Structure formats: C-alpha cells, structure tokens
C-alpha positions in Angstrom: 27.5 -14.5 -20.2 24.1 -14.8 -18.9 21.8 -11.7 -20.3 19.6 -9.9 -17.5 16.6 -7.7 -18.4 15.7 -4.6 -16.5 13.0 -4.4 -13.9 11.4 -1.2 -12.8 9.0 -1.0 -10.0 7.3 1.7 -7.7 7.2 1.2 -4.0 4.7 2.5 -1.5 6.5 6.0 -1.3 6.4 6.7 -5.0 10.0 6.0 -5.8 11.3 3.9 -8.8 13.5 1.5 -8.4 15.7 -0.9 -10.2 16.7 -4.8 -10.3 18.4 -6.7 -12.9 16.5 -10.0 -13.8 18.3 -12.9 -15.2 15.8 -15.4 -16.3 17.5 -18.6 -15.5 17.1 -22.1 -17.5 13.6 -21.5 -17.8 10.0 -20.5 -16.7 9.9 -22.7 -13.7 13.1 -22.3 -12.6 13.9 -21.3 -8.8 14.7 -17.8 -7.9 17.9 -16.5 -5.8 17.3 -12.6 -4.9 21.0 -11.2 -4.5 21.0 -8.0 -2.2 24.0 -5.7 -2.1 25.8 -3.7 0.5 25.4 -0.1 1.9 27.1 1.5 -0.4 27.0 -0.9 -3.7 24.7 -1.9 -6.3 23.9 -4.4 -8.7 27.2 -4.6 -10.3 28.4 -6.2 -6.9 26.9 -9.5 -7.9 28.4 -9.5 -12.2 30.9 -11.9 -10.9 28.7 -14.7 -9.4 25.0 -13.8 -11.2 25.9 -15.6 -14.4 26.9 -18.9 -12.7 23.8 -18.6 -10.3 21.6 -17.8 -13.5 22.7 -21.6 -14.7 20.3 -23.3 -12.6 18.2 -20.1 -11.2 16.3 -17.3 -12.0 18.6 -14.6 -10.5 17.0 -11.1 -9.5 19.8 -8.6 -8.6 18.4 -5.5 -6.6 19.8 -2.0 -6.4 18.1 -0.4 -2.8 17.0 2.9 -3.4 19.8 5.7 -3.6 21.9 3.1 -5.8 22.8 2.7 -9.4 19.6 2.9 -11.3 17.2 3.0 -9.0 16.0 7.0 -7.7 17.2 8.9 -4.9 15.3 9.6 -1.9 14.7 13.3 -1.0 14.5 12.0 2.6 17.4 10.9 3.8 15.4 9.2 6.9 14.6 6.7 4.8 18.0 5.5 4.3 17.3 2.7 6.8 17.3 -1.1 6.5 13.3 -1.2 7.4 12.5 0.9 4.5 15.0 -1.5 2.4 13.4 -4.3 3.8 10.0 -3.3 2.8 11.2 -2.1 -0.5 12.0 -5.9 -1.0 8.8 -7.1 -0.6 7.4 -4.9 -2.7 9.4 -6.3 -5.5 9.1 -9.7 -4.6 5.4 -9.0 -4.6 5.3 -7.2 -8.0 7.3 -10.3 -9.4 5.0 -12.8 -8.0 7.8 -14.5 -6.2 6.6 -16.3 -2.7 9.7 -18.4 -2.3 13.4 -17.9 -3.0 17.0 -18.2 -2.0 19.2 -15.3 -1.4 22.8 -14.4 -1.2 23.1 -11.1 1.2 26.4 -9.1 1.2 27.0 -6.8 4.5 23.6 -5.0 4.6 22.1 -7.6 2.2 23.0 -10.2 4.8 21.1 -8.3 7.6 18.3 -7.2 5.7 17.7 -11.2 4.9 17.7 -11.9 8.6 14.7 -9.3 8.9 12.9 -10.6 6.0 13.2 -14.2 7.2 11.7 -13.0 10.6 8.8 -11.6 9.0 8.4 -14.1 6.5 9.7 -17.3 7.9 8.8 -19.4 4.6 10.4 -17.1 2.5 13.7 -18.4 2.1 14.7 -22.1 0.8 18.5 -21.4 1.0 20.2 -18.2 3.1 24.0 -17.2 1.9 25.3 -14.7 4.0 28.2 -12.8 3.1 30.5 -11.1 5.9 27.9 -10.1 8.3 26.4 -11.2 11.6 24.2 -10.3 14.6 27.3 -8.4 16.3 28.8 -5.7 14.2 32.5 -5.2 15.2 32.8 -1.6 16.0 36.0 -0.8 14.5 34.7 -1.8 10.9 31.5 0.2 11.9 33.7 2.9 12.6 35.6 2.5 9.4 32.5 2.5 7.4 30.9 5.3 8.7 34.3 7.2 7.7 34.0 6.7 4.1 30.5 6.7 3.0 29.5 9.7 1.5 32.8 11.4 1.8 34.6 11.5 -1.8 32.1 11.0 -4.3 33.2 12.5 -7.7 36.8 12.3 -9.5 38.0 13.9 -12.2 39.2 10.4 -14.1 39.1 7.0 -13.9 42.6 6.6 -12.4 41.7 9.0 -9.7 38.3 7.1 -9.0 40.8 3.8 -9.2 43.3 5.3 -6.7 40.4 6.3 -4.2 38.8 2.5 -4.7 42.3 1.4 -3.5 42.8 3.6 -0.4 39.3 3.0 0.7 39.5 -0.8 0.4 43.2 -1.5 0.4 43.5 -3.7 3.7 40.8 -5.8 2.7 42.0 -6.8 -0.7 46.0 -6.5 0.0 46.5 -8.8 -3.0 44.9 -7.3 -5.7 46.4 -6.5 -9.0 45.8 -3.2 -11.0 43.6 -5.1 -13.1 41.3 -6.2 -10.5 41.7 -2.8 -8.8 39.9 -1.6 -12.0 37.1 -3.9 -12.1 36.4 -3.1 -8.5 36.2 1.0 -9.5 34.0 -0.2 -12.6 31.5 -1.7 -10.3 31.2 1.0 -7.9 31.5 4.1 -10.1 29.9 5.7 -12.7 30.6 8.5 -15.2 28.2 11.1 -14.6 28.4 14.8 -15.6 31.7 15.0 -17.0 32.6 13.3 -13.7 33.9 9.7 -12.5 31.4 9.3 -9.3 30.8 7.0 -6.7 27.4 4.9 -7.8 25.3 6.1 -4.9 23.2 9.2 -3.5 25.8 10.5 -0.9 23.0 11.1 1.8 22.7 7.3 2.8 25.4 7.8 5.4 23.4 10.5 7.1 21.2 8.4 9.3 24.0 6.1 10.3 26.0 9.0 11.4 23.1 10.1 13.3 22.5 6.8 14.8 24.4 3.4 15.0 20.7 1.8 14.9 19.9 3.5 11.5 23.0 1.1 10.1 22.4 -1.9 12.5 19.0 -2.7 13.5 18.5 -3.8 16.8 17.5 -7.6 18.0 19.5 -8.9 15.6 20.4 -12.0 17.1 16.7 -13.0 17.4 16.4 -12.0 13.8 19.4 -14.4 13.0 17.8 -17.2 15.0 14.9 -16.9 12.6 17.3 -19.1 10.2 17.1 -22.0 12.6 15.0 -24.1 10.1 16.8 -23.0 6.7 20.2 -24.1 5.3 22.5 -21.3 6.1 26.1 -20.8 4.5 28.2 -18.0 6.2 31.1 -16.6 4.1 33.7 -14.8 6.0 36.6 -12.8 4.5 39.7 -14.0 6.8 40.7 -10.3 7.4 37.2 -9.2 8.0 36.9 -6.2 10.5 33.0 -6.1 10.5 32.6 -10.0 11.2 34.8 -11.4 14.6 35.3 -14.8 14.7 33.9 -15.0 18.0 30.5 -14.0 16.7 31.0 -16.7 13.9 31.2 -18.8 17.1 27.9 -17.8 18.5 26.3 -17.8 15.2 27.5 -21.9 14.9 26.2 -22.4 18.3 22.9 -20.9 17.8 22.5 -22.7 14.4 24.7 -25.9 14.4 24.0 -26.8 10.7 25.4 -23.3 9.6 28.1 -23.9 7.1 31.0 -21.5 6.8 33.5 -20.6 4.2 36.3 -18.3 5.0 37.7 -16.4 1.9 41.8 -16.5 2.8 43.4 -12.7 2.4 40.1 -10.6 1.9 38.4 -8.6 4.2 35.1 -7.3 4.1 33.4 -8.2 2.3 34.4 -10.9 -0.4 33.5 -10.0 -3.8 32.7 -13.7 -4.6 34.9 -14.5 -7.3 37.7 -15.5 -5.1 39.1 -19.0 -6.0 36.1 -21.7 -5.6 33.6 -19.2 -3.7 31.3 -18.6 -6.3 31.3 -22.7 -7.0 30.8 -23.6 -3.5 27.7 -21.0 -3.2 26.2 -22.6 -6.1 26.7 -26.3 -4.8 25.2 -25.0 -1.5 22.1 -23.6 -3.1 21.2 -26.1 -5.2 21.9 -29.0 -2.9 
C-alpha cells in the first residue's frame, strides 16, 4: 500500500483544507490531481491512488466541508467556483503548474472549469461519470439525499443507509463491499457514525441548480480539445446519459471512453480493469 503524507493549506478566506500527498516514485515524478464528488472525500480514491502512485505523485484533495478540511460557516461558499479557486490555491502552494487529473462527478466538472481558466494545466484528463449535460433525474436524486440523514447509532445502521441510497447504482455489491463503501463515506464522531461532510453543502444546490451545475458547461468541456481525455461511465448511470456521451465524442473525437458494466453513478474505480485502464491512459 502506497504511503501518503497529510498536507494542510490555507485558502484565501482563511479556511484550512486538507489533501493526501502520495510521493510517487521520485522527486521528479509527474503529478495526478484527484478530485472527488459532491459528498465524498479523499478516501474515494483509496482503490486507485496506490496504483497511480507507482508512476506519479498523487495529490488527493478534500474539498471544504468534507473529511479533514474545515467546514465553512457560510454555506453560500459551497459552490464549484469556490472549490475551483481552492484547487488553484492548493496547486500554487505545492508549486504544481502541470498535472494529470482524475475527477469524479463534481470533480469532473471542476476539471472542465480549471482547464478553461488554465488551458496548459492538464496533461491528461479522466472524467468519471459526468458530462456537460446533467440528467435531471439523477440531479433530483442527489438533491434528495445529500444533506439529509447524517448520523447513525452504529456502523450497521450506516451501512444500511449507504445501501438504501446507492443500491440501484451497485446492484451486485456484496456485504463486504457495502462495508467498504460505508467506511469511505462515514466516520466516527461524538459517539455516532456520521457521513463525513457538512450537511449544509447541499443548501446552495437546493436553492438553485446553478450552484451544483455551472452554466456554459459545453464551452468549458470544449477547452479539453487539445488534451487527451478519457471518459469513464457507469452503464447504469442516471447522471450521464448516452446522448450526452455521443455529443461529447462528436465535439472531441479523440476522447476515449470506458463503460463500466452493471454500475451506476459513479464507478468506484476498483471495478475489474478500470484502474489499470486509467493508469495506462495517464501513462501513454
């Protein structure tokens, strides 16, 4: 198992945020920036980070209000524009001017915005189950569960909640896989098992869809035109529809695609062959 160091950094409004920093094979190793989805944290990339770290330094972030990053007293800041600014602050403090990125869901949207703002930043882009058009049924589902139940009396209760919310996306999961899943999204706090995020992250998106999905996403996606892109899609995804994938492919014909069978939103990236495909893509 690859070893990471804890990196804490301060962003412009004074919040202290956290990232895992896997050193990689040497001081000159290229960098991969891993960005999680809306309600996730750095543990989301535990299945793939050690493999990426065989060839790259791997920086796995936790956005404000998640995991070990500080919570924001002002929920209006829980929007993609703020997260993107936080990412540029992180890269600046680590003196990283070029990297590959793996972005799951919201992390993929952030990669689009970052590429538009800094066209030479990314060497390779992996987008995990997200596109410039967000399927409305998937967005409605996310808005329904994020920020609701957050504390449980036991791990069994947390596992049951995890399965209830995500069962349609992972219909073939075993009991062991559900335990692992709950362990990545929950933590123990104050005698309870809690979802590891600030429940107020959902407030902006519940007031305005634009707080969850930035406008002009197609123009942001077009900024990848000269960058190698790999799109990972769960076969059962209710967020990334096939017609959106078709349009993405039309706009960027060189984009590679990988469909993960019998999985919805979003693939965990430990499915058979997925991590290997991502590593091969980033290293080509």
